[in-house]
C-alpha positions in Angstrom: 109.9 86.4 109.5 113.6 86.2 109.0 116.4 84.9 111.3 119.2 87.2 112.3 122.4 86.2 110.6 126.0 87.2 109.9 128.0 86.7 106.8 131.7 86.8 105.9 132.7 88.4 102.6 136.3 88.0 101.4 137.8 90.5 99.0 141.2 89.8 97.7 143.2 92.2 95.6 146.1 91.0 93.4 148.6 93.7 92.5 150.3 92.8 89.3 153.7 94.3 88.6 155.5 92.8 85.6 156.4 89.3 86.4 156.1 89.7 90.1 152.6 89.1 91.8 151.7 89.7 95.4 148.3 89.5 97.1 146.8 92.0 99.4 143.3 92.6 100.8 142.1 96.2 100.5 139.3 98.6 100.7 138.6 101.5 98.3 141.0 103.8 100.2 144.0 101.7 100.9 147.5 103.3 101.2 150.5 101.8 99.4 153.9 102.7 100.9 156.8 103.5 98.7 160.1 102.5 100.3 162.1 104.5 97.8 160.4 107.8 98.6 159.1 107.2 102.1 155.7 108.3 101.0 152.4 106.5 100.6 150.3 106.3 97.5 146.5 105.9 97.7 145.1 103.2 95.4 141.4 104.1 94.9 139.3 101.1 93.9 136.3 103.3 93.4 133.7 101.6 95.5 133.8 98.1 96.8 130.4 98.0 95.2 132.2 98.4 91.9 134.7 95.7 92.7 132.2 93.2 93.9 129.9 94.2 91.1 126.7 94.0 93.2 127.3 91.0 95.4 123.8 90.0 96.5 122.6 88.4 99.8 119.1 87.1 100.1 118.3 88.1 103.7 115.5 85.5 104.0 117.8 82.8 102.8 120.6 83.0 105.4 120.6 80.4 108.1 122.7 77.5 109.2 120.3 74.5 109.5 116.8 73.3 108.8 113.4 74.0 110.4 112.2 71.5 113.1 109.1 70.6 115.0 110.6 68.8 118.0 112.8 66.1 116.4 110.9 66.2 113.1 112.5 68.1 110.2 110.1 70.2 108.3 112.6 72.1 106.0 116.0 70.6 105.3 119.4 72.4 105.2 119.0 73.1 101.5 115.8 75.0 102.2 113.5 72.3 100.8 110.1 71.9 102.5 109.5 68.2 103.4 105.8 68.6 104.4 102.3 68.3 103.0 99.5 70.2 104.8 96.1 68.5 104.5 92.8 70.1 105.1 89.4 68.5 104.8 87.3 69.1 101.7 84.3 69.6 103.9 86.1 71.6 106.6 85.0 75.0 107.8 86.8 78.1 106.3 88.7 78.5 109.6 90.5 75.2 108.9 91.7 76.6 105.6 92.9 79.7 107.4 94.8 77.5 109.9 96.3 75.5 107.1 97.3 78.7 105.3 99.1 79.9 108.4 101.1 76.7 108.6 102.0 76.9 104.8 103.0 80.5 105.2 105.4 79.6 108.1 106.9 76.8 106.0 107.3 78.8 102.8 108.8 81.7 104.7 111.5 79.4 106.0 112.2 77.6 102.7 115.7 79.0 102.3 119.4 78.0 102.7 122.7 79.9 102.9 126.1 79.8 101.1 128.9 82.2 101.7 131.1 83.2 98.8 134.1 85.5 98.5 135.2 88.1 96.0 138.6 88.5 94.5 139.9 91.6 92.7 143.1 92.1 90.7 144.9 95.4 90.5 147.5 96.0 87.7 150.2 98.6 88.0 153.5 99.5 86.3 156.6 101.1 87.9 160.3 101.4 87.9 162.6 99.4 90.1 161.6 100.4 93.7 160.5 97.9 96.4 157.8 98.8 98.9 155.1 97.5 101.2 151.4 97.6 100.4 149.6 99.1 103.4 146.0 98.1 104.2 143.5 100.3 106.0 139.8 101.2 106.3 138.5 97.8 105.2 134.8 98.1 104.2 132.3 96.2 102.0 129.2 97.1 100.0 126.4 94.6 100.0 123.3 94.5 97.9 120.6 92.7 99.9 117.6 91.1 98.4 114.7 89.9 100.5 111.4 88.3 99.5 108.8 90.9 98.8 106.6 92.0 101.7 103.6 92.4 99.4 102.4 88.8 99.9 99.8 87.7 102.4 96.2 88.4 103.1 94.1 89.3 106.2 90.8 87.5 106.5 88.2 88.6 109.0 84.4 88.4 109.5 81.6 90.5 110.7 78.1 89.5 111.7 75.1 90.5 109.7 74.1 94.0 110.8 77.5 94.6 112.4 80.0 97.5 112.5 83.6 97.8 111.4 85.3 98.9 114.6 87.8 97.8 117.2 85.8 94.8 118.4 83.8 93.1 115.6 81.0 90.5 115.8 79.1 92.4 118.5 76.9 94.8 116.5 77.9 97.6 118.8 80.1 100.8 118.6 80.1 102.4 122.0 83.1 101.1 123.9 84.7 99.8 120.7 86.6 103.0 119.9 90.3 103.5 119.3 91.0 105.9 122.2 94.8 106.2 122.4 95.6 109.7 121.0 99.1 110.3 122.4 101.1 107.7 120.5 100.5 106.7 116.9 102.5 103.5 117.4 100.5 102.3 120.4 98.5 99.1 120.0 95.3 101.1 120.7 96.3 104.1 118.7 93.7 106.1 116.8 95.0 106.5 113.2 93.8 110.2 113.3 95.6 111.0 116.5 98.0 114.0 116.8 99.9 112.5 119.7 98.7 115.3 122.0 95.3 114.1 123.2 93.3 115.1 120.2 93.1 114.5 116.4 95.3 115.5 113.5 92.0 116.1 111.8 88.5 114.5 111.8 87.5 113.4 108.3 84.4 111.4 109.2 81.7 111.4 111.9 82.8 108.0 113.2 86.4 109.1 113.7 86.9 106.7 116.6 85.3 103.7 115.0 87.0 101.7 112.3 88.6 98.4 111.6 92.4 98.7 111.6 94.9 96.5 109.7 98.5 96.6 110.7 101.7 94.5 110.7 100.2 92.5 113.6 97.6 90.9 111.2 98.9 91.6 107.7 102.4 90.5 106.7 102.9 93.2 104.0 102.6 95.8 106.8 105.4 94.3 108.9 107.7 96.9 110.4 110.6 97.6 108.1 113.7 99.7 108.5 113.8 102.8 106.3 116.8 102.3 103.9 119.4 105.0 103.4 121.8 105.4 100.5 125.5 104.7 100.0 127.7 105.2 103.1 124.7 106.2 105.2 123.1 104.4 108.1 119.5 104.4 109.1 118.0 103.9 112.6 114.4 104.7 111.6 111.5 102.3 111.2 108.3 102.4 109.1 104.9 101.1 110.1 102.0 100.8 107.7 98.3 100.8 108.5 95.0 100.6 106.7 91.5 101.1 108.1 87.8 101.1 107.0 84.7 102.6 108.5 81.4 100.8 107.7 78.8 98.2 108.5 77.0 95.2 107.0 73.4 96.1 106.5 70.6 93.9 105.0 69.2 95.7 101.9 67.2 94.7 98.9 67.0 91.2 100.4 70.8 90.9 100.4 73.5 91.4 103.0 75.8 94.1 101.8 78.9 95.9 102.9 78.6 99.6 103.4 81.8 101.6 103.3 81.7 105.0 104.9 85.4 105.8 104.4 88.9 104.4 104.8 92.5 105.2 104.9 96.2 104.1 104.5 99.2 105.5 106.3 102.9 105.2 106.6 104.0 106.1 110.1 107.7 106.6 111.0 109.5 105.7 114.2 110.8 104.3 116.4 110.4 107.5 118.5 107.6 110.0 118.6 109.2 112.4 116.1 109.5 110.1 113.1 111.9 110.4 110.1 114.4 113.3 110.2 114.2 115.7 107.3 117.9 116.4 107.9 119.2 112.8 108.5 122.8 114.1 108.3 122.2 116.3 111.3 118.9 115.8 113.0 119.1 119.0 115.0 118.9 121.1 111.9 115.8 122.8 110.6 115.0 121.6 107.1 113.6 124.7 105.5 116.3 127.1 106.7 119.4 125.0 107.3 119.7 121.7 105.5 117.6 121.9 102.4 119.8 121.5 99.4 122.8 120.2 101.4 124.3 116.8 101.8 122.5 116.5 105.2 119.0 116.7 103.6 116.7 113.8 103.1 116.9 114.2 99.3 120.6 113.4 99.4 120.2 110.4 101.7 118.2 108.1 99.2 115.6 107.3 101.9 113.7 104.3 100.7 110.2 103.7 102.2 107.3 101.3 101.6 104.3 103.1 100.1 101.3 101.5 98.5 103.0 98.1 98.2 106.2 99.3 96.5 109.6 100.8 97.2 109.7 104.6 96.8 112.4 107.2 97.4 111.7 110.5 99.2 113.0 112.8 96.4 111.7 116.2 97.5 110.1 117.9 100.5 108.3 121.3 100.5 107.7 123.2 103.7 105.6 126.3 103.3 105.9 129.4 105.6 103.9 129.1 108.8 104.6 131.2 111.9 102.4 129.1 114.3 104.4 127.6 117.1 104.7 124.3 119.0 106.0 124.5 122.5 109.0 122.3 123.5 106.7 120.5 126.1 104.4 119.5 123.2 107.1 118.8 120.6 105.7 115.3 119.9 102.6 116.9 118.5 101.9 115.9 114.9 100.6 118.7 112.7 99.7 119.5 109.1 100.9 122.4 107.0 98.6 123.6 104.2 100.7 123.5 101.0 103.3 121.1 102.3 104.4 118.5 99.8 106.3 115.2 99.7 107.5 113.9 96.4 108.1 110.1 96.1 110.1 108.5 93.2 110.4 105.1 91.8 113.9 104.3 90.5 114.2 102.7 87.0 117.9 102.2 87.6 120.4 103.2 90.3 124.1 103.1 90.9 127.3 104.6 92.1 129.3 105.4 88.9 132.7 106.9 88.0 133.3 109.6 85.5 132.9 107.9 82.1 130.4 105.3 83.3 126.7 105.3 82.6 123.4 104.2 84.1 121.4 102.1 81.6 117.6 102.3 81.3 116.9 99.3 79.1 113.1 99.8 78.9 113.5 103.3 77.6 116.6 102.5 75.5 118.7 105.3 76.9 121.9 105.7 79.0 122.7 108.6 81.4 126.5 109.1 81.6 128.6 110.9 84.2 130.9 113.2 82.3 132.4 115.0 85.2 132.0 116.5 88.7 132.1 120.2 88.7 134.4 121.7 91.3 133.6 125.3 90.5 130.4 125.4 92.6 130.3 124.7 96.3 127.7 121.9 95.9 129.8 120.0 93.4 127.1 119.1 90.8 127.3 116.1 88.5 127.6 116.8 84.8 125.7 114.3 82.7 125.1 113.5 79.1 122.9 111.0 77.3 123.5 108.2 74.8 121.5 105.4 73.2 122.1 101.8 74.2 124.8 101.5 71.6 126.7 104.4 73.2 126.0 107.0 70.5 125.5 110.5 72.0 122.0 111.9 71.9 121.6 115.4 70.6 119.0 118.2 70.9 117.1 119.6 67.9 120.0 121.9 67.1 122.4 119.0 66.8 124.3 119.6 70.1 125.0 116.8 72.5 122.5 116.9 75.4 124.4 117.7 78.6 123.3 119.2 81.9 124.4 119.5 85.5 122.5 118.3 88.6 123.1 119.3 92.2 123.4 116.6 94.8 120.0 116.0 96.5 118.0 117.2 93.6 116.0 115.9 90.6 116.2 117.4 87.1 113.8 116.6 84.3 115.7 116.8 81.0 114.0 116.5 77.6 115.7 114.2 75.1 114.3 114.2 71.6 112.8 110.8 70.7 112.9 109.7 74.3 110.8 112.3 76.1 111.4 113.7 79.5 114.1 111.8 81.5 114.2 112.5 85.3 117.7 112.1 86.8 118.3 112.4 90.5 121.8 112.9 92.0 122.1 111.8 95.7 125.8 112.7 96.3 129.0 113.3 94.4 132.8 113.0 95.1 134.8 115.7 93.4 138.0 113.6 93.2 140.4 115.9 95.0 144.0 114.6 95.0 144.2 111.0 93.9 140.6 110.3 94.8 138.2 109.1 92.1 135.3 111.2 90.9 132.0 109.5 91.2 128.3 110.1 91.7 125.5 108.2 93.4 122.5 108.8 91.1 119.3 107.3 89.7 117.0 107.6 86.8 113.4 107.9 88.0 110.7 105.9 86.2 107.8 107.5 88.2 107.4 110.4 90.5 104.3 111.4 92.5 103.9 114.6 94.4 101.6 114.4 97.5 100.2 117.7 98.7 98.5 118.1 102.0 94.7 118.4 101.9 94.7 117.8 98.1 93.5 114.8 96.3 95.9 112.1 95.3 97.1 112.9 91.8 99.2 111.0 89.2 102.1 112.7 87.3 99.8 112.9 84.3 97.3 114.9 86.3 94.7 112.2 86.7 93.0 112.9 90.1 91.4 110.5 92.6 87.7 110.8 93.0 87.8 110.7 96.8 91.3 110.0 98.2 93.1 113.0 99.8 96.5 113.5 101.3 97.5 114.4 104.9 101.1 114.9 105.8 102.1 115.0 109.5 105.3 116.8 110.7 106.9 117.3 114.1 109.3 119.9 115.3 111.6 118.4 117.9 112.3 120.7 120.8 109.5 123.0 119.7 109.5 126.1 117.4 107.6 127.5 114.5 105.7 125.0 112.4 107.7 125.8 109.3 110.8 124.8 111.3 109.7 121.2 111.0 112.6 118.8 111.3 110.8 115.4 111.2 108.2 113.7 109.0 105.9 111.6 111.2 103.4 110.2 108.7 102.0 110.2 105.2 98.3 109.5 105.0 95.8 108.8 102.3 92.2 109.0 103.4 88.7 108.7 101.9 86.0 110.5 103.8 83.3 109.8 101.3 83.1 106.0 101.1 81.3 104.2 98.3 78.2 105.4 96.6 76.9 101.9 96.3 77.2 99.1 98.9 79.5 96.1 98.1 77.9 92.8 97.2 79.7 89.5 97.1 82.8 89.5 94.9 83.2 93.3 94.9 86.0 95.2 96.5 86.8 98.6 98.0 90.2 99.8 96.8 92.9 101.6 98.7 93.2 104.4 96.2 90.9 104.4 93.2 93.5 105.0 90.5 94.4 101.8 88.7 98.2 102.3 88.5 98.5 102.9 92.2 95.8 100.6 93.5 97.9 98.4 95.9 95.4 97.0 98.3 91.7 96.3 98.5 89.0 95.1 100.8 87.2 92.2 99.1 83.7 91.1 100.1 84.3 87.3 99.7 80.8 86.0 100.6 78.1 85.7 103.1 79.6 82.6 104.8 78.6 79.5 102.8 81.6 77.2 102.8 81.6 74.9 105.7 78.1 75.8 106.7 75.4 73.1 106.8 71.9 74.2 105.9 68.6 72.6 106.8 65.5 73.1 104.7 62.7 73.9 107.2 59.2 74.3 105.7 55.9 75.7 106.9 53.3 74.2 104.6 49.5 74.6 105.0 47.1 71.7 104.6 44.8 74.1 102.6 41.2 72.9 102.3 42.2 69.2 102.4 41.4 67.4 105.5 44.2 65.3 107.0 43.3 61.8 108.2 45.8 60.7 110.9 45.6 57.3 112.7 47.5 56.2 115.7 47.1 59.5 117.4 48.0 59.3 121.1 46.5 59.4 123.7 43.5 58.4 121.7 43.8 56.1 118.7 41.2 57.8 116.5 41.1 59.2 113.0 41.3 63.0 112.9 40.4 65.6 110.4 41.9 69.1 110.8 43.3 72.1 109.1 46.8 73.3 110.1 50.4 73.8 109.1 52.9 71.1 108.6 56.4 72.0 110.0 59.1 69.8 108.6 62.9 69.5 108.9 65.4 67.6 106.7 67.2 66.5 109.8 66.4 63.1 111.4 65.1 63.7 114.9 65.7 67.4 114.3 62.7 68.4 116.5 62.2 67.7 120.2 59.0 68.2 122.1 59.8 66.4 125.3 59.7 63.4 125.5 59.2 63.0 121.7 61.8 63.4 118.9 61.0 63.5 115.2 61.3 65.5 112.0 57.7 66.6 111.4 54.7 68.0 113.3 51.5 69.8 112.6 50.2 73.0 114.3 46.4 72.8 114.4 44.2 75.6 113.2 40.9 73.8 113.7 39.6 70.3 113.7 36.4 68.1 113.7 37.2 66.7 117.2 36.7 68.5 120.5 39.9 68.9 122.5 42.0 69.5 119.4 42.3 73.3 119.5 44.1 76.1 117.7 47.8 76.0 118.6 47.8 72.3 119.6 50.5 70.2 118.1 50.4 66.7 116.5 53.9 65.4 116.7 55.2 62.5 114.7 58.2 60.5 116.0 60.6 58.6 113.7 58.5 55.4 114.3 55.6 57.1 112.6 53.7 57.4 115.8 51.6 60.6 116.3 51.1 62.4 119.6 48.7 65.1 120.5 50.2 67.8 122.7 47.7 70.2 124.2 48.6 73.9 124.2 47.3 74.8 127.6 49.8 77.6 128.3 49.3 79.7 125.2 52.5 78.7 123.5 54.2 75.4 122.8 58.0 75.4 122.2 59.5 72.7 119.9 63.2 72.5 120.3 65.1 73.0 117.0 68.9 72.6 117.6 69.8 73.5 114.0 68.9 77.1 114.9 71.2 77.2 118.0 70.9 76.5 121.6 67.8 78.8 121.7 66.4 77.4 118.5 62.7 76.8 118.7 59.5 76.6 116.7 56.8 78.3 118.7 53.1 77.5 118.2 50.7 80.0 119.7 47.0 79.6 120.5 46.6 82.9 118.7 47.2 80.9 115.4 50.7 82.1 114.7 53.9 80.1 114.3 57.4 81.5 114.8 60.9 80.3 114.0 63.2 81.5 116.8 67.0 81.2 116.3 70.3 82.3 117.9 71.6 85.5 116.2 74.9 86.1 117.8 75.9 89.1 119.9 74.5 92.5 120.4 76.8 94.6 122.7 77.6 92.2 125.5 74.4 90.2 125.1 73.4 87.1 123.2 70.3 87.7 121.2 67.8 85.8 119.2 65.6 86.7 116.2 62.2 85.5 115.3 60.2 85.2 112.1 56.5 85.0 112.6 53.6 84.0 110.3 49.8 83.8 111.1 47.4 81.1 110.0 44.2 82.3 108.5 41.4 80.0 107.4 38.8 81.5 105.1 36.4 78.5 105.3 37.9 76.9 102.3 41.6 77.4 102.4 44.3 78.0 105.0 46.8 80.8 104.4 50.0 82.0 106.1 49.8 85.8 106.6 51.6 88.4 108.6 49.7 90.0 111.5 47.9 92.5 109.2 46.2 89.5 107.6 46.0 91.2 104.2 49.0 89.9 102.3 50.6 86.5 102.1 53.9 87.9 100.9 55.0 89.1 104.3 56.5 87.8 107.5 57.0 89.7 110.8 60.6 89.9 112.1 61.6 90.4 115.8 64.8 90.6 117.8 65.3 90.3 121.5 67.4 89.0 124.3 67.5 85.3 125.3 65.1 84.4 128.1 63.1 81.2 128.4 61.4 79.3 125.6 57.9 80.8 126.1 59.0 84.4 126.5 61.9 84.7 124.1 60.5 87.6 122.1 57.9 88.9 124.5 59.7 92.2 124.9 61.9 92.9 121.8 64.6 95.4 122.8 67.1 95.5 120.0 66.9 97.9 117.1 69.0 97.7 113.9 67.2 100.3 111.8 70.4 101.8 110.3 71.6 98.3 109.3 68.4 97.2 107.6 66.4 95.6 110.4 63.6 97.1 112.6 61.7 95.3 115.4 58.3 94.2 114.5 58.4 95.5 110.9 56.9 93.4 108.1 59.2 92.2 105.3 58.5 90.7 101.9 59.6 87.1 102.0 60.7 86.9 98.4 64.2 86.3 99.8 64.6 87.6 103.3 67.8 87.0 105.3 67.7 87.0 109.0 70.4 88.1 111.5 71.5 84.5 111.8 71.8 84.2 108.0 68.7 82.1 107.5 67.2 82.7 104.0 63.4 82.8 103.9 61.5 82.2 100.7 57.8 81.8 99.8 56.3 79.1 97.6 52.5 79.5 97.0 52.0 81.1 100.3 54.0 78.6 102.2 57.4 79.4 103.9 60.7 77.8 103.3 63.7 78.5 105.6 67.3 77.6 104.7 68.6 77.5 108.3 72.4 77.4 108.9 73.9 75.4 111.7 75.9 78.5 112.9 75.5 82.2 112.9 76.8 83.2 109.4 79.5 85.8 109.0 80.1 88.4 106.3 83.6 87.2 105.2 86.0 90.0 104.2 89.6 89.8 102.9 92.2 92.6 102.9 94.8 91.8 100.3 97.2 93.1 97.7 95.5 93.7 94.4 98.2 92.3 92.1 101.1 89.8 92.2 103.4 92.7 91.5 103.3 93.5 95.2 105.2 90.2 95.9 108.3 91.2 93.9 111.5 90.9 95.9 112.8 94.0 97.5 116.5 95.0 97.1 118.4 97.3 99.5 122.0 98.4 99.4 124.3 98.4 102.5 127.3 100.6 101.6 130.8 100.7 103.0 130.2 98.6 106.1 133.3 98.2 108.2 134.4 95.0 109.9 132.0 94.5 112.9 129.5 96.9 111.4 125.9 96.2 110.7 123.2 97.0 108.3 119.4 96.6 108.8 117.2 95.3 106.1 113.6 95.1 107.3 113.8 93.2 110.5 117.1 91.5 109.5 120.4 92.8 110.8 123.4 91.9 108.7 126.7 91.7 110.5 130.0 91.9 108.7 131.8 89.6 111.1 135.2 89.9 109.5 137.1 90.9 106.4 140.2 88.8 105.8 143.2 90.5 104.5 146.7 89.6 103.2 149.5 92.1 103.4 152.5 91.3 101.2 155.6 93.3 99.9 155.2 95.1 96.6 158.3 94.4 94.5 159.2 96.6 91.5 162.3 96.9 89.5 162.7 100.7 89.5 162.7 103.6 91.9 159.5 105.2 90.6 156.2 104.9 92.4 153.9 102.0 91.5 151.0 103.4 89.5 147.8 101.4 89.3 146.6 100.9 85.8 143.5 98.8 86.2 141.3 96.9 88.7 139.5 93.7 87.9 137.1 92.0 90.2 136.2 88.3 90.3 134.0 86.2 92.6 135.7 83.0 93.8 134.1 80.0 95.5 135.4 78.0 98.5 137.9 76.2 96.2 139.3 79.5 94.9 137.6 79.0 91.5 136.6 82.2 89.7 132.9 82.5 89.2 132.6 86.0 87.6 131.8 89.3 89.1 128.3 88.5 90.4 127.5 86.5 93.5 124.3 85.4 95.3 125.3 84.4 98.8 122.1 82.5 99.4 118.9 81.7 97.6 115.3 80.7 98.5 114.2 77.2 97.6 112.1 77.2 94.5 108.8 75.5 95.2 107.8 73.2 92.4 104.6 71.9 93.9 101.8 72.8 96.3 102.2 72.5 100.0 98.5 72.3 100.9 96.0 69.7 99.6 92.5 68.7 100.3 92.1 65.3 102.0 90.2 64.0 98.9 93.1 64.7 96.6 96.1 64.0 98.8 98.4 61.2 97.6 101.7 59.8 98.7 101.0 60.3 102.4 103.3 57.5 103.4 106.4 59.6 102.9 107.6 62.9 104.1 105.8 64.8 106.9 102.1 65.1 106.7 100.5 67.9 108.8 96.8 67.2 108.9 94.5 70.1 110.0 91.0 69.8 111.3 89.0 67.2 113.3 88.0 63.7 112.3 84.5 64.8 111.3 85.8 66.9 108.4 89.3 65.5 107.5 89.6 61.9 106.6 93.4 62.0 107.0 93.0 63.2 110.6 90.4 60.5 111.2 92.9 57.8 110.0 95.7 59.2 112.1 93.5 59.4 115.2 92.4 55.8 114.7 96.1 54.8 114.4 96.9 56.6 117.6 93.9 55.1 119.4 92.5 58.4 120.4 89.7 60.9 119.4 88.9 64.5 119.6 86.0 65.5 121.9 84.8 68.2 124.3 87.3 67.0 126.9 90.2 66.4 124.5 89.4 69.4 122.5 92.8 70.7 121.3 95.2 68.1 119.8 98.7 68.6 118.5 100.1 65.1 118.2 102.6 63.3 116.1 101.5 59.8 114.8 104.1 58.2 112.6 104.9 60.6 109.8 101.8 62.6 110.5 101.3 65.5 112.8 97.7 66.1 113.9 96.7 69.7 114.4 93.0 69.8 115.2 90.3 70.8 117.6 86.8 70.0 118.7 85.5 73.3 117.4 86.8 75.8 114.7 88.2 77.9 117.5 89.9 74.9 119.0 91.5 74.0 115.7 93.0 77.6 115.4 94.3 77.2 118.9 96.0 74.0 117.9 97.5 75.7 114.9 99.0 78.4 117.1 100.4 75.8 119.5 102.0 73.9 116.6 103.5 77.1 115.1 105.0 78.0 118.4 106.9 74.7 118.4 108.3 75.3 114.9 111.9 76.4 115.3 114.8 77.1 112.9 118.0 75.3 114.2 
């Protein structure tokens, strides 16, 4: 999503000594020579983070020019989008998806860059000596802010009576399994794999069959770099996945979504072992060697993505387990009963010196660093508490509340009037010699403990109904399982599914606790938008005799009983060589030669033709129902609508809905084959063959999905495999027939806008030429400029630094305060995508028009201007015409192909 960039940060320190001023560039640990004594004095500027006061770089905003398509500018150098994306008001949903992809590309590139520099002033007093200020170990601390990765949706569709599995829209499971069990990060990986040819566990019967969502199709799950704390580097990545087991049955005259189960996981890489539990020394065993030390994961401030938000791994529990993993199988992922991972959300974080505080505005409390104890080997931080005004907070006995916290640990401290305050200390500096005392610490706003094979539980003890935890470890180089040294994955899974099927507008949540419900699978609709429906009717003549003149081949009046079949499409029927929109199927008549199953066909000139049913069945072509769409009239007095129904395994299939004409001497009725109830139709499925034999040998069964071959269904509101809706009116039949096989439209998405908040990461003490990874962005500190000047004093004493003051200065050396944003996203003040019916001002800027001339009037005008059209031979068009760029295709699939071709040509300069 983001371009790789480098930035240059200037930090200038002014040493002030009486009336004499000199400038020098330094880092927190610079040495100042003293010519009078021949010794050096270390000026500690705490952390460059304190000097620069949280200089911020927006990673997505850093670039050096605009975004182009060929020679056309889409986003200018200031990050301002110059485009409007137009889709047709009557377009298919796929055109909207294509337009959204283009808008996402433009919006994600709507940023610009500006490099600022920081200036700091150091004040000191001394006697009369003269010396040189020596500069060394130049480093910077950057706070990097990137747009939140919580935005974005993934839309997909299933057929009616389909499965959620690897390959959708084929109503088939066998062969659609996720069969890679040796690498969790493989494109074909099974989410339950243990990386050693079998499963970590098997929560559901259909363990190989699920629909998987990853960073390949859902932006919030894009690969990110696990962030480490101050002075630490991270080479580890995180990948997120979600999956669902289920199908789309027809039930209670509705198409529903049945969820058997689902899951969510955070998997760590890039290698097969995952995230080290001892990142300070990966070869150590966590439980027996690094737990409680500065090498442990608790001391490293490891920040991961989990359920749409940033969390810190604050604690790990490894229970005793003597089972072993061989060194040959050390990539094997395994679970430990009783193992725990605690994740924390920071309310506030910082690196503070003794005497400074962390402020939690919402809670109204400050946590202050009083000292760093040097009596213990671990060097704990000693903290106290004040209110926002700085007044000490006391316990019930009137004593100031103070406590000490070891690095790498969290302590819950009760403060009267404020409740429990959780404080975590990542690392401390004891301040030996002339070094400053400081601590890297945070106040936790939330903390959740995940225990393997237990239900997900909130800190308040509220438990999920279904969602359980699985934690996967590895032991690199083999050993006892309780010698785990890497965390491979954290999984939440639901092996119960939903008690009730989803109907349109309902959603299946990833975690069923409201405060942690980050994502959901929404049942949008049984495809309606962009689908054209025809009203097809089967209407009996009843006891009324029908007089028809101009019947060919004999021009005679005719009285008969039968069923009128009618379409709302002009020339929607074809019975070669005739075309029309109405015909009759004869039950009986007063003329010889007009027999049961014969057809009286009316063309659009109101001429009637008699077609004799000599072969037992007549097939009237009905293209609205697909290439195999027919109305079949049988000599056995039944009439059947046959329609294309999509795929079954690797075959194209059809379905058929059949009714039977029964004349009781006075009235004609449409019954099912039983002939006892006019509320039924008979439903068939089968493979495509020829017109007369389409459903002679039905071979497809969908009993578990709500359909059974040859079973009678009430026609109050029956929905076929194609998506045709069948209703009954006084014994007659009405079919709402779509012009395509309808899909069950699903959307995986974040549940709230909170997931779209920007993410902030800290890159600490990066040397010149060093790098820091933020997500997929690598920040390079290209250079740190420095100025070395003599230090002039009037006496022989050493120069003692009294204060340090930091200021940000712009390119003209004008002070701007202690805060800096190196670059910012462009704030969008209007929409980027419009319907063709509401689009105005199309004569200026760049207009990207999506979809063909039949559904998008802007495309139609542009094609006319270009003197071209879109057809089956010119089926994919990406063409610039004036200020318009046409991105369109002959079919919905062709339009999406055109969108991909256009996006491939969009480049940041």
